[in-house]
DSSP file (Angstrom, degrees, kcal/mol; ACC not computed):
  #  RESIDUE AA STRUCTURE BP1 BP2  ACC     N-H-->O    O-->H-N    N-H-->O    O-->H-N    TCO  KAPPA ALPHA  PHI   PSI    X-CA   Y-CA   Z-CA
    1    1 A M     >        0   0    0      0, 0.0     4,-2.5     0, 0.0     5,-0.2   0.000 360.0 360.0 360.0 -39.0    0.0    0.0    0.0
    2    2 A N  H  >  +     0   0    0      1,-0.2     4,-2.3     2,-0.2     5,-0.2   0.873 360.0  53.7 -61.3 -36.6    2.8    2.4    0.8
    3    3 A E  H  > S+     0   0    0      2,-0.2     4,-1.7     1,-0.2    -1,-0.2   0.907 109.7  47.4 -64.0 -40.7    4.2    1.9   -2.8
    4    4 A L  H  > S+     0   0    0      2,-0.2     4,-2.4     1,-0.2    -2,-0.2   0.908 110.9  51.5 -65.5 -42.8    0.8    2.8   -4.2
    5    5 A R  H  X S+     0   0    0     -4,-2.5     4,-2.4     1,-0.2    -2,-0.2   0.906 108.4  51.6 -61.2 -41.6    0.5    5.9   -2.0
    6    6 A H  H  < S+     0   0    0     -4,-2.3    -1,-0.2     1,-0.2    -2,-0.2   0.880 110.8  48.8 -62.7 -37.6    4.0    7.0   -3.2
    7    7 A F  H  < S+     0   0    0     -4,-1.7    -2,-0.2     1,-0.2    -1,-0.2   0.902 115.5  42.6 -68.3 -41.1    2.9    6.6   -6.8
    8    8 A L  H  < S+     0   0    0     -4,-2.4    -2,-0.2     1,-0.2    -1,-0.2   0.777 119.7  42.9 -78.0 -27.8   -0.3    8.5   -6.3
    9    9 A L  S  < S-     0   0    0     -4,-2.4    -1,-0.2    -5,-0.2     3,-0.1  -0.659  79.1-174.6-120.7  74.6    1.2   11.3   -4.1
   10   10 A P        -     0   0    0      0, 0.0     2,-0.4     0, 0.0    -3,-0.1  -0.207  44.3 -80.5 -65.3 161.0    4.5   12.3   -5.7
   11   11 A S        -     0   0    0     -5,-0.1     2,-0.3     1,-0.1    -5,-0.0  -0.482  53.9-143.3 -63.2 119.5    6.7   14.8   -4.0
   12   12 A M        -     0   0    0     -2,-0.4     2,-0.5    20,-0.2    52,-0.1  -0.642  11.3-158.7 -91.2 144.9    5.3   18.2   -4.9
   13   13 A I  E     -A   63   0A   0     50,-0.7    50,-3.1    -2,-0.3     2,-0.4  -0.991  14.0-158.9-121.7 128.0    7.4   21.2   -5.5
   14   14 A W  E     -AB  62  31A   0     17,-3.2    17,-2.2    -2,-0.5     2,-0.5  -0.855  17.5-153.9-112.6 140.8    5.7   24.6   -5.1
   15   15 A V  E     -AB  61  30A   0     46,-2.8    46,-2.3    -2,-0.4     2,-0.3  -0.961  35.7-179.7-101.8 127.8    6.5   28.0   -6.5
   16   16 A Y  E     -AB  60  29A   0     13,-2.8    13,-2.3    -2,-0.5     2,-0.4  -0.878  26.0-148.5-133.7 159.9    5.0   30.4   -4.0
   17   17 A A  E     -AB  59  28A   0     42,-2.8    41,-2.6    -2,-0.3    42,-1.5  -0.995  12.3-165.1-128.7 137.0    4.5   34.1   -3.3
   18   18 A L  E     -AB  57  27A   0      9,-3.0     9,-2.3    -2,-0.4     2,-0.4  -0.863   7.3-150.0-114.4 151.8    4.3   35.7    0.1
   19   19 A R  E     -AB  56  26A   0     37,-2.5    37,-1.8    -2,-0.3     2,-0.4  -0.991  19.1-125.4-122.6 132.4    3.2   39.2    1.0
   20   20 A S  E  >  -A   55   0A   0      5,-2.8     4,-1.8    -2,-0.4    35,-0.2  -0.584   9.0-157.9 -73.1 128.1    4.5   41.2    3.9
   21   21 A E  T  4 S+     0   0    0     33,-3.2    -1,-0.2    -2,-0.4    34,-0.1   0.641  91.8  60.0 -77.8 -14.4    1.7   42.4    6.2
   22   22 A L  T  4 S-     0   0    0     30,-0.7    -1,-0.2    32,-0.6    31,-0.1   0.934 132.4  -8.2 -76.3 -49.5    4.2   45.0    7.4
   23   23 A D  T  4 S-     0   0    0     29,-0.3    -2,-0.2     2,-0.1    -1,-0.1   0.351  91.0-107.0-137.4   6.0    4.8   46.8    4.2
   24   24 A G     <  +     0   0    0     -4,-1.8    -3,-0.1     1,-0.2    28,-0.0   0.496  59.6 159.6  81.3   3.3    3.2   44.9    1.3
   25   25 A T        -     0   0    0     -6,-0.1    -5,-2.8    27,-0.1     2,-0.4  -0.307  33.2-137.4 -58.1 139.9    6.5   43.6   -0.1
   26   26 A L  E     -B   19   0A   0     -7,-0.2     2,-0.4    -9,-0.0    -7,-0.2  -0.836  18.4-170.8-100.0 141.5    6.1   40.5   -2.3
   27   27 A Y  E     -B   18   0A   0     -9,-2.3    -9,-3.0    -2,-0.4     2,-0.4  -0.999   4.3-160.8-131.2 133.5    8.6   37.6   -2.0
   28   28 A V  E     +B   17   0A   0     -2,-0.4     2,-0.3   -11,-0.2   -11,-0.2  -0.942  24.2 144.7-116.6 136.0    8.7   34.6   -4.4
   29   29 A G  E     -B   16   0A   0    -13,-2.3   -13,-2.8    -2,-0.4     2,-0.3  -0.879  38.5-115.2-151.9-176.5   10.4   31.3   -3.6
   30   30 A I  E     +B   15   0A   0     -2,-0.3     2,-0.3   -15,-0.2   -15,-0.2  -0.972  35.1 155.4-130.7 147.5   10.2   27.5   -4.1
   31   31 A A  E     -B   14   0A   0    -17,-2.2   -17,-3.2    -2,-0.3     3,-0.2  -0.987  46.8-129.4-163.3 157.8    9.7   24.8   -1.5
   32   32 A K  S    S+     0   0    0     -2,-0.3     2,-0.4     1,-0.3   -20,-0.2   0.818 107.4  28.5 -78.3 -34.1    8.4   21.3   -1.0
   33   33 A D     >  -     0   0    0      1,-0.1     4,-2.3   -19,-0.1    -1,-0.3  -0.924  64.4-169.8-133.6 106.2    6.1   22.3    1.8
   34   34 A T  H  > S+     0   0    0     -2,-0.4     4,-2.4    -3,-0.2     5,-0.2   0.801  87.5  57.4 -69.0 -28.5    4.8   25.9    1.8
   35   35 A T  H  > S+     0   0    0      2,-0.2     4,-1.8     1,-0.2    -1,-0.2   0.943 110.9  42.0 -66.0 -47.1    3.4   25.7    5.3
   36   36 A V  H  > S+     0   0    0      1,-0.2     4,-2.1     2,-0.2    -2,-0.2   0.916 115.2  50.8 -64.7 -43.4    6.8   24.8    6.8
   37   37 A R  H  X S+     0   0    0     -4,-2.3     4,-2.4     1,-0.2    -2,-0.2   0.888 107.5  52.9 -64.8 -39.2    8.5   27.4    4.6
   38   38 A L  H  X S+     0   0    0     -4,-2.4     4,-2.4     1,-0.2    -1,-0.2   0.913 108.4  51.0 -60.4 -43.0    6.1   30.1    5.6
   39   39 A K  H  X S+     0   0    0     -4,-1.8     4,-1.2     1,-0.2    -2,-0.2   0.906 108.9  51.5 -60.8 -41.3    6.8   29.4    9.3
   40   40 A E  H  <>S+     0   0    0     -4,-2.1     5,-2.3     1,-0.2     4,-0.4   0.916 109.7  49.4 -62.4 -43.1   10.6   29.6    8.6
   41   41 A H  H ><5S+     0   0    0     -4,-2.4     3,-1.3     1,-0.2     5,-0.3   0.919 111.3  49.2 -61.7 -42.5   10.1   33.0    6.9
   42   42 A N  H 3<5S+     0   0    0     -4,-2.4    -1,-0.2     1,-0.3    -2,-0.2   0.687 106.4  56.8 -73.5 -16.9    8.1   34.3    9.9
   43   43 A L  T 3<5S-     0   0    0     -4,-1.2    -1,-0.3    -3,-0.3    -2,-0.2   0.464 119.0-111.0 -88.3  -2.3   10.7   33.0   12.3
   44   44 A G  T < 5S+     0   0    0     -3,-1.3    -3,-0.2    -4,-0.4     6,-0.1   0.753  74.2 137.0  83.0  25.3   13.3   35.1   10.6
   45   45 A K      < +     0   0    0     -5,-2.3     2,-0.5    -6,-0.1    -4,-0.2   0.449  56.5  70.7 -85.9   0.3   15.3   32.3    9.0
   46   46 A S  S  > S-     0   0    0     -5,-0.3     4,-1.8    -6,-0.3    -2,-0.0  -0.973  76.5-141.0-118.8 130.8   15.7   34.0    5.7
   47   47 A K  H  > S+     0   0    0     -2,-0.5     4,-0.5     1,-0.2    -1,-0.1   0.913  99.2  40.5 -57.3 -48.7   17.9   37.0    5.4
   48   48 A F  H >4 S+     0   0    0      1,-0.2     3,-0.7     2,-0.1    -1,-0.2   0.938 118.6  44.0 -68.1 -46.1   15.7   39.0    3.0
   49   49 A T  H >4 S+     0   0    0      1,-0.2     3,-1.7     2,-0.1     4,-0.2   0.677  92.4  83.3 -77.7 -15.7   12.3   38.2    4.6
   50   50 A K  H >< S+     0   0    0     -4,-1.8     3,-0.8     1,-0.3    -1,-0.2   0.868  91.4  48.1 -55.0 -40.5   13.5   38.7    8.2
   51   51 A G  T << S+     0   0    0     -3,-0.7    -1,-0.3    -4,-0.5    -2,-0.1   0.432 109.2  53.1 -84.2   2.1   13.0   42.5    8.1
   52   52 A H  T <  S+     0   0    0     -3,-1.7   -30,-0.7    -4,-0.1   -29,-0.3   0.173  88.8 179.6-121.5  16.9    9.5   42.4    6.5
   53   53 A R    <   +     0   0    0     -3,-0.8     2,-0.1    -4,-0.2   -33,-0.1  -0.300  44.8  56.0 -69.4 152.1    7.7   40.1    8.9
   54   54 A P        -     0   0    0      0, 0.0   -33,-3.2     0, 0.0   -32,-0.6   0.537  69.4-170.9 -85.7 158.9    5.0   38.9    9.3
   55   55 A W  E     -A   20   0A   0    -35,-0.2     2,-0.4   -17,-0.2   -35,-0.2  -0.819  10.1-161.8-113.0 150.6    4.3   37.2    6.0
   56   56 A I  E     -A   19   0A   0    -37,-1.8   -37,-2.5    -2,-0.3     2,-0.5  -0.984  27.6-114.4-128.9 146.5    1.2   35.5    4.5
   57   57 A L  E     +A   18   0A   0     -2,-0.4   -39,-0.2   -39,-0.2     3,-0.1  -0.671  40.3 164.2 -77.5 123.4    1.0   33.1    1.7
   58   58 A V  E     +     0   0A   0    -41,-2.6     2,-0.3    -2,-0.5   -40,-0.2   0.556  59.8  16.1-117.6 -14.0   -0.8   34.7   -1.2
   59   59 A Y  E     +A   17   0A   0    -42,-1.5   -42,-2.8    37,-0.1    -1,-0.3  -0.982  55.4 165.9-159.0 144.8    0.0   32.5   -4.2
   60   60 A R  E     -A   16   0A   0     -2,-0.3     2,-0.3   -44,-0.3    37,-0.2  -0.961   6.1-176.7-158.2 150.3    1.3   29.1   -5.0
   61   61 A E  E     -A   15   0A   0    -46,-2.3   -46,-2.8    -2,-0.3     2,-0.3  -0.992  29.1-113.5-145.0 147.7    1.5   26.8   -8.0
   62   62 A M  E     -A   14   0A   0     -2,-0.3     2,-0.3   -48,-0.2   -48,-0.2  -0.581  26.9-158.1 -83.5 142.3    2.8   23.3   -8.5
   63   63 A A  E     -A   13   0A   0    -50,-3.1   -50,-0.7    -2,-0.3     3,-0.1  -0.848  21.8-128.5-116.3 155.9    5.9   22.6  -10.6
   64   64 A D  S    S-     0   0    0     -2,-0.3     2,-0.3     1,-0.2    -1,-0.1   0.868  83.8 -17.7 -70.4 -37.8    6.9   19.3  -12.3
   65   65 A D  S  > S-     0   0    0      1,-0.1     4,-2.4   -52,-0.1     5,-0.2  -0.932  77.3 -83.8-158.9 175.8   10.5   19.3  -10.9
   66   66 A W  H  > S+     0   0    0     -2,-0.3     4,-2.8     1,-0.2     5,-0.2   0.895 122.8  51.4 -61.6 -43.0   13.1   21.5   -9.3
   67   67 A P  H  > S+     0   0    0      0, 0.0     4,-2.2     0, 0.0    -1,-0.2   0.919 112.8  46.3 -61.1 -40.6   14.4   22.9  -12.7
   68   68 A A  H  > S+     0   0    0      2,-0.2     4,-2.3     1,-0.2    -2,-0.2   0.898 113.1  50.1 -66.1 -39.6   10.9   23.8  -13.8
   69   69 A A  H  X S+     0   0    0     -4,-2.4     4,-2.7     2,-0.2    -1,-0.2   0.912 110.5  49.3 -64.4 -42.7   10.2   25.4  -10.4
   70   70 A R  H  X S+     0   0    0     -4,-2.8     4,-2.4     2,-0.2    -2,-0.2   0.893 110.5  50.7 -64.8 -39.6   13.4   27.4  -10.5
   71   71 A K  H  X S+     0   0    0     -4,-2.2     4,-1.9    -5,-0.2    -1,-0.2   0.922 113.1  45.4 -63.3 -44.0   12.6   28.7  -14.0
   72   72 A R  H  X S+     0   0    0     -4,-2.3     4,-2.7     2,-0.2    -2,-0.2   0.897 111.1  53.3 -67.2 -40.3    9.1   29.7  -12.9
   73   73 A E  H  X S+     0   0    0     -4,-2.7     4,-1.5     1,-0.2    -2,-0.2   0.933 109.0  49.1 -59.1 -46.7   10.5   31.4   -9.8
   74   74 A K  H  X S+     0   0    0     -4,-2.4     4,-0.7     1,-0.2    -1,-0.2   0.889 111.1  50.5 -61.6 -39.3   13.0   33.4  -11.9
   75   75 A H  H >< S+     0   0    0     -4,-1.9     3,-1.2     1,-0.2     6,-0.6   0.939 109.3  49.8 -63.4 -46.6   10.2   34.5  -14.2
   76   76 A L  H 3< S+     0   0    0     -4,-2.7    -1,-0.2     1,-0.3    -2,-0.2   0.738 109.3  53.1 -66.8 -21.2    7.9   35.6  -11.3
   77   77 A K  H 3< S+     0   0    0     -4,-1.5    -1,-0.3    -5,-0.2    -2,-0.2   0.610  95.0  89.6 -85.7 -13.1   10.8   37.6   -9.9
   78   78 A S  S <X S-     0   0    0     -3,-1.2     4,-2.8    -4,-0.7     5,-0.2  -0.270  94.9-102.8 -76.7 169.3   11.3   39.4  -13.3
   79   79 A G  H  > S+     0   0    0      1,-0.2     4,-2.1     2,-0.2     5,-0.2   0.940 121.4  42.1 -58.8 -50.7    9.5   42.6  -14.1
   80   80 A V  H  > S+     0   0    0      1,-0.2     4,-2.1     2,-0.2    -1,-0.2   0.880 116.3  49.9 -67.5 -37.2    6.9   41.0  -16.4
   81   81 A G  H  > S+     0   0    0     -6,-0.6     4,-2.5     2,-0.2    -2,-0.2   0.902 110.2  49.4 -66.7 -41.6    6.4   38.1  -14.0
   82   82 A K  H  X S+     0   0    0     -4,-2.8     4,-2.5    -7,-0.3    -2,-0.2   0.881 110.4  50.9 -66.4 -37.7    6.0   40.4  -11.0
   83   83 A E  H  X S+     0   0    0     -4,-2.1     4,-2.4    -5,-0.2    -1,-0.2   0.911 110.8  49.1 -64.7 -41.5    3.4   42.5  -12.9
   84   84 A W  H  X S+     0   0    0     -4,-2.1     4,-2.6     2,-0.2    -2,-0.2   0.928 111.5  49.7 -61.6 -44.4    1.5   39.3  -13.9
   85   85 A L  H  X S+     0   0    0     -4,-2.5     4,-2.6     1,-0.2    -2,-0.2   0.927 111.2  47.9 -61.8 -46.0    1.6   38.1  -10.3
   86   86 A K  H  X S+     0   0    0     -4,-2.5     4,-1.6     1,-0.2    -1,-0.2   0.910 112.4  49.3 -61.6 -42.8    0.3   41.5   -9.0
   87   87 A A  H  X S+     0   0    0     -4,-2.4     4,-0.8     2,-0.2    -1,-0.2   0.897 111.6  49.8 -63.8 -40.0   -2.5   41.5  -11.6
   88   88 A T  H >< S+     0   0    0     -4,-2.6     3,-0.7     1,-0.2    -2,-0.2   0.925 110.6  49.0 -63.2 -45.3   -3.4   37.9  -10.6
   89   89 A L  H 3< S+     0   0    0     -4,-2.6    -1,-0.2     1,-0.2    -2,-0.2   0.795 112.9  48.1 -66.7 -28.1   -3.6   38.8   -6.9
   90   90 A L  H 3< S+     0   0    0     -4,-1.6    -1,-0.2    -5,-0.2    -2,-0.2   0.566  82.5 117.3 -88.7  -9.8   -5.7   41.9   -7.6
   91   91 A A  S X< S-     0   0    0     -4,-0.8     3,-1.8    -3,-0.7    -3,-0.0  -0.351  70.0-130.8 -60.3 135.2   -8.2   40.0   -9.9
   92   92 A P  T 3  S+     0   0    0      0, 0.0    -1,-0.1     0, 0.0    -4,-0.0   0.772 106.0  46.1 -61.8 -26.3  -11.7   40.1   -8.3
   93   93 A D  T 3  S+     0   0    0      2,-0.0     2,-0.2     0, 0.0    -2,-0.1   0.341  86.6 119.4 -98.4   7.7  -12.1   36.3   -8.8
   94   94 A Y    <   +     0   0    0     -3,-1.8     2,-0.3    -6,-0.1    -5,-0.0  -0.507  30.7 161.3 -75.6 138.2   -8.7   35.3   -7.4
   95   95 A R        -     0   0    0     -2,-0.2     2,-0.2   -37,-0.0   -37,-0.0  -0.956  41.0-109.7-152.7 143.3   -8.4   33.0   -4.4
   96   96 A L              0   0    0     -2,-0.3   -37,-0.1     1,-0.1   -39,-0.0  -0.506 360.0 360.0 -71.8 131.6   -5.6   30.9   -3.0
   97   97 A V              0   0    0     -2,-0.2    -1,-0.1   -37,-0.2   -38,-0.0   0.366 360.0 360.0-116.4 360.0   -6.2   27.2   -3.4
């Protein structure tokens, strides 16, 4: 049964965006577990995010593998990617799933 479970629930890799409740800064990253990673950011374990706490998860999407996740992360950190992300977050029908 464990083998079947492993097949049905592959290791997920997430590209995620956080928003600072302090100043509205957006941060984009990748992680296997966004809940654990959010806690780490809010505990000050990341140099950049430490000064903008507290953070909330505002966006995430699943990637096929680490290279794909890294490519998407880099895109979302670019000017055009960040504009797309902001437009998505402001869309009236947007909600985090």
